[in-house]
LUMVEXDO-911771 format. One record per residue (C-alpha): residue number from 1; x, y, z. Coordinates in steps of 0.05 Angstrom, whole numbers, plus 5000, padded with zeros to 4 digits. Layout:
<sites>
SITE    k     X     Y     Z
SITE  NUM     X     Y     Z
...
</sites>
This chain:
<sites>
SITE    k     X     Y     Z
SITE    1  5842  6676  6620
SITE    2  5903  6715  6644
SITE    3  5956  6666  6618
SITE    4  5939  6694  6548
SITE    5  5957  6628  6517
SITE    6  5917  6598  6460
SITE    7  5915  6533  6423
SITE    8  5866  6513  6369
SITE    9  5826  6450  6382
SITE   10  5857  6411  6325
SITE   11  5927  6421  6352
SITE   12  5902  6404  6422
SITE   13  5871  6339  6400
SITE   14  5933  6319  6361
SITE   15  5976  6332  6422
SITE   16  5929  6294  6469
SITE   17  5926  6235  6422
SITE   18  6002  6230  6421
SITE   19  6007  6237  6497
SITE   20  5953  6186  6510
SITE   21  5985  6135  6465
SITE   22  6049  6141  6505
SITE   23  6021  6148  6575
SITE   24  5961  6101  6568
SITE   25  5923  6143  6618
SITE   26  5849  6138  6636
SITE   27  5811  6205  6639
SITE   28  5754  6211  6689
SITE   29  5707  6269  6677
SITE   30  5675  6290  6744
SITE   31  5618  6340  6734
SITE   32  5585  6381  6788
SITE   33  5515  6399  6808
SITE   34  5462  6384  6754
SITE   35  5515  6351  6709
SITE   36  5553  6384  6651
SITE   37  5508  6394  6591
SITE   38  5526  6377  6519
SITE   39  5558  6445  6506
SITE   40  5598  6448  6570
SITE   41  5673  6443  6561
SITE   42  5675  6378  6601
SITE   43  5626  6346  6553
SITE   44  5664  6371  6493
SITE   45  5729  6343  6520
SITE   46  5696  6277  6536
SITE   47  5673  6270  6464
SITE   48  5743  6284  6438
SITE   49  5785  6244  6487
SITE   50  5781  6170  6468
SITE   51  5800  6145  6538
SITE   52  5753  6191  6576
SITE   53  5690  6170  6613
SITE   54  5643  6208  6658
SITE   55  5628  6193  6730
SITE   56  5552  6188  6724
SITE   57  5511  6202  6786
SITE   58  5442  6173  6799
SITE   59  5415  6240  6823
SITE   60  5445  6304  6794
SITE   61  5397  6356  6822
SITE   62  5395  6330  6894
SITE   63  5467  6309  6906
SITE   64  5481  6264  6966
SITE   65  5554  6266  6986
SITE   66  5559  6192  7005
SITE   67  5528  6170  6939
SITE   68  5570  6216  6896
SITE   69  5634  6196  6931
SITE   70  5617  6122  6927
SITE   71  5606  6128  6852
SITE   72  5672  6164  6844
SITE   73  5708  6109  6883
SITE   74  5676  6056  6840
SITE   75  5699  6089  6775
SITE   76  5770  6099  6799
SITE   77  5776  6028  6824
SITE   78  5748  6000  6760
SITE   79  5802  6034  6718
SITE   80  5856  5990  6688
SITE   81  5904  6048  6674
SITE   82  5931  6107  6714
SITE   83  5874  6157  6725
SITE   84  5873  6231  6710
SITE   85  5816  6268  6741
SITE   86  5781  6327  6707
SITE   87  5734  6356  6760
SITE   88  5689  6417  6757
SITE   89  5651  6451  6813
SITE   90  5619  6401  6861
SITE   91  5660  6347  6826
SITE   92  5721  6375  6861
SITE   93  5701  6358  6933
SITE   94  5670  6293  6907
SITE   95  5738  6272  6879
SITE   96  5778  6294  6939
SITE   97  5733  6259  6990
SITE   98  5739  6195  6949
SITE   99  5815  6193  6950
SITE  100  5826  6154  7015
SITE  101  5785  6096  6986
SITE  102  5815  6094  6916
SITE  103  5858  6034  6904
SITE  104  5880  6049  6833
SITE  105  5936  6097  6818
SITE  106  5916  6169  6805
SITE  107  5967  6204  6761
SITE  108  5940  6275  6769
SITE  109  5880  6320  6778
SITE  110  5856  6380  6738
SITE  111  5809  6418  6784
SITE  112  5764  6475  6760
SITE  113  5720  6525  6798
SITE  114  5719  6491  6867
SITE  115  5658  6514  6906
SITE  116  5663  6540  6977
SITE  117  5627  6484  7011
SITE  118  5635  6517  7080
SITE  119  5599  6581  7061
SITE  120  5527  6580  7085
SITE  121  5509  6638  7039
SITE  122  5521  6598  6976
SITE  123  5462  6563  6944
SITE  124  5440  6510  6935
SITE  125  5450  6487  7006
SITE  126  5467  6417  6980
SITE  127  5538  6444  6970
SITE  128  5550  6449  7045
SITE  129  5538  6375  7055
SITE  130  5603  6363  7015
SITE  131  5644  6402  7066
SITE  132  5691  6411  7097
SITE  133  5747  6399  7048
SITE  134  5803  6353  7070
SITE  135  5867  6394  7077
SITE  136  5920  6340  7070
SITE  137  5967  6350  7011
SITE  138  5945  6310  6950
SITE  139  5991  6251  6936
SITE  140  5997  6268  6861
SITE  141  6006  6329  6817
SITE  142  5946  6375  6813
SITE  143  5927  6440  6780
SITE  144  5870  6485  6800
SITE  145  5837  6539  6757
SITE  146  5795  6590  6794
SITE  147  5756  6653  6777
SITE  148  5756  6721  6809
SITE  149  5679  6727  6806
SITE  150  5655  6656  6815
SITE  151  5587  6659  6850
SITE  152  5600  6592  6883
SITE  153  5667  6607  6914
SITE  154  5718  6664  6921
SITE  155  5787  6664  6891
SITE  156  5816  6670  6961
SITE  157  5780  6607  6981
SITE  158  5807  6570  6921
SITE  159  5877  6595  6936
SITE  160  5871  6570  7008
SITE  161  5853  6499  6989
SITE  162  5902  6498  6931
SITE  163  5957  6517  6980
SITE  164  5935  6462  7028
SITE  165  5934  6410  6973
SITE  166  5998  6432  6940
SITE  167  5961  6448  6875
SITE  168  5986  6497  6823
SITE  169  5935  6553  6822
SITE  170  5918  6590  6757
SITE  171  5880  6655  6759
SITE  172  5824  6654  6706
SITE  173  5807  6726  6718
SITE  174  5733  6745  6718
SITE  175  5708  6680  6687
SITE  176  5646  6666  6728
SITE  177  5637  6593  6745
SITE  178  5676  6571  6683
SITE  179  5616  6535  6654
SITE  180  5569  6542  6594
SITE  181  5531  6600  6626
SITE  182  5596  6640  6634
SITE  183  5614  6628  6561
SITE  184  5660  6568  6572
SITE  185  5632  6517  6524
SITE  186  5690  6519  6476
SITE  187  5748  6534  6524
SITE  188  5812  6534  6483
SITE  189  5853  6565  6539
SITE  190  5833  6509  6586
SITE  191  5848  6457  6533
SITE  192  5918  6484  6525
SITE  193  5931  6485  6600
SITE  194  5905  6414  6607
SITE  195  5948  6389  6550
SITE  196  6009  6420  6582
SITE  197  5991  6391  6650
SITE  198  5980  6322  6621
SITE  199  6045  6324  6584
SITE  200  6082  6332  6650
SITE  201  6051  6273  6686
SITE  202  6087  6207  6697
SITE  203  6051  6150  6664
</sites>
C-alpha cells in the first residue's frame, strides 16, 4: 500500500479500544458478494472490535439489491450508538443505497474496493443490479481505498465516485480486490488507516 505506513495489530487494538471507549461508536461490517470468510480482514477486524457486528445477508451468492439494502437499513436503524460503516466490494453500493432510509446517525464510512456496478463486462452480472451509484455527496466523513488492478472496478472509476461523494481516496497500488485472495487477510496497513480515520470522527 503506497502510504508505506505500518502498525502492528497489538498497537492497533489498543488504540481502537481507547477510541471506542471515548466515542462509543457502533461498527457495522458490510461484506460483499459471497461474504467475507474467516481469514478476510473484515472478519479479523470484527473478531477484534468489541462493538462490531456484521450485516448478515440471507443469500450471499445470489445477491438481490432490495434485500441487501433492506438488511443494511435494519442494522443501522437498530443501532443505539453512532454508526461507523466498514464496507468492502458489493457492500459499498449496499451501504450507499441504504443511506436515504437510515434514521440513526452515521458518523463515518470506510469504503474498500468499490466495484464498478455499471460495467457490463464485470462478472458476476449480479453486480450490475446494484447500480447506478448515487452521486450525491455523503453527509458524513468517508474514506475510500482502491486498487490499481482490481478486477471488479478500475481505479479511475473509484476516483470518480469518491470525488462525487466527497470521500478521501487512498491509492492501494496493485492490491487486487483487497481480499483474502489478493493476500489481504492480515492487513496492517488498512488497520492503521482505519484507526487514524476513526480517531478523527466526531462521536
